[in-house]
N, C-alpha and C positions, 0 to 999 in steps of 0.2 A: 765787396764781393758782384761778382761778374752775375752775369743775368746767363740762363743757361741757354744753352748752342742748342738752334734746331736741329729736329733729329736727321740721320742721315738719311736722303730716298734714298732707297730701292725700289728691286725689280716688283716687289710684292702691292708696296705703299705706290706706285710707280701708277700698277696695272690698277689697285685698286680708285684712287686717284681719275686715272681716266673714265671710270666704267662707273664714279657720279659725275662726272662733268657730264656722262653719254646723257642718263637717266633724268639731269637739269635739261638740258637740251631738250630732250621729247615728252618732256613735261612743258614747257611754254611752250611748246611749239600748239600742246592740244588745248592754252589757253589757261594753264594752272602757273602759279606761280606757290618757289619752291619753300617748303618749310610752312606752305598754308594746308589748315585741315582740306583734307578731301570730301566735293558736296560728295552727300548723300541722292542715294538712287535712287526716291521713294516710289512703294511698289512693289519693290524686286522682291525686298526681305520681306516673308511672314509676317500680319499683326503689324506693317507702318503703314503710308498712304491717309488719304482721306478719312476719317473719322477713328483715328488712335489717335495716340498721345505719343505724346512726342518723348524718346525715351533716355532718358541720360546719362545714365551707363551702362554697359549692356557687363560691366564687372557679373561675374558670379558673385550671391548676395548667399545666407546663409538660411537652409531649408526651417529650424527648428523660426526665426527671426521672422521668413516667407510668414510661413504656418499663424504661429500668432498674432501678425496681418493681417492677412486670411478671417482667423477666429473673430476679432474682434470687427473689422471689417461687415461683416454677420451676423454677431449678434450669438456667434458659440459658444462664447464663454461658457457659461452657469450650463448650459447642455455638459461639454467635452470633459470639463472638471467634474461632477453632477457621473462619469463614465468611467474616468480616470477611482473615482471614490469604489463603486460597483466591480474595478477591477480589481483593485489592491482591497479589499474588503476584511484582508482576514489581518494583512498589514494592518490595519487602521482599528480592526477593532478590540481583536485581537483570540482568544481561546473564546470566547463565547461564535464566536464564528463559525463554530464545526456544526451551531444548531438552528444557525439561524441565516438566511439568504439573504437577501434586496430583492425583490421580485418588477418594483418599476419605480418611475421619478416623471411626474407630473405636476405642475402650476405651484413647483414648490415642493411637494409632497412626495414624501419617500417612503413605500410603504414597506413594510420588512417582517418574513414570514419563518417565524418557528417551531421548531419540529415538535414541539408538545405545548401542551397546555402549562407546563411549568419552566420550557425557558420563556411561556408570552409572560409569561409572569414578571422572570425575571430582566427580560427586557426593558418588557416597560417602566422599571425599577428605576433599569439603568437611561430608561431614553434624556434626563439632563447632561449626565456623562458623555452621553453618544452624538449631544445637537450642540457639544463644545469644543466635542472635535473633529466634530463636520465642522465649523466654524474657524479650526484654526486649519484644519485639511487643503479644504476649495476657496473660504471666504466666509466674509461675516451674509446673513440672511439669504446666502443662496439656496438653505433648503430651510427652508421656517416651521415642516411640524413633522416632525417622524411618527410613523402609525405601524406599532406591531397586531399583529395575524396570526395567530394558534394557527395550528396546521387544517388542510379542509376539509371537511366530510363529505364523501359522496355524496353527488343529486340521485336522485329518488326522482326527478322532476323528466317523464318521455313527453319528448312533442310540444306544439306549443300550445295548446289550452290546458288548467291547470282547475282542475275543479279542488275546491277548499275544502277541508275535515284533517280529519285526525291523520295521513300522510301510511306510510305504510307500516305504523304500529297496528293496526286494526284486522293484515290479518295476518298478526301472526299468534294468536288465537286465545 
């Protein structure tokens, strides 16, 4: 079997070869070697220069990967996952979500407010199942305690000072 014959030069390939030769000669005259990486000019590109780490790859990164890295670096994983639970409360809890809403999450304690005392009692009985479901959704131990509160009553306290006593009942006669 004979080796393949070299391609026949055409005017287009001759022009391309001539342009490549001119580019190589221009690079040599500037002190660059053809085929070597171009030297970086520090301080011109934002985020480069003294005090900035050298960026290894300028390829675009996946947004989800970058957000996950950022959350892990700052320790935001638990608050973000609890925020996702509050956003998907109906999906996670089910029909009970119509009568209870999550209010706050601080220091591993999730406070849930129920519409009535009957629903607060029902939710109090469902706390172990809710805890198990939360552990499945956001991870073990992120929510250490679930506190269920009944409906809030109006406060009769007005102003900074409070006098002890029976309160508003003594005025209704």
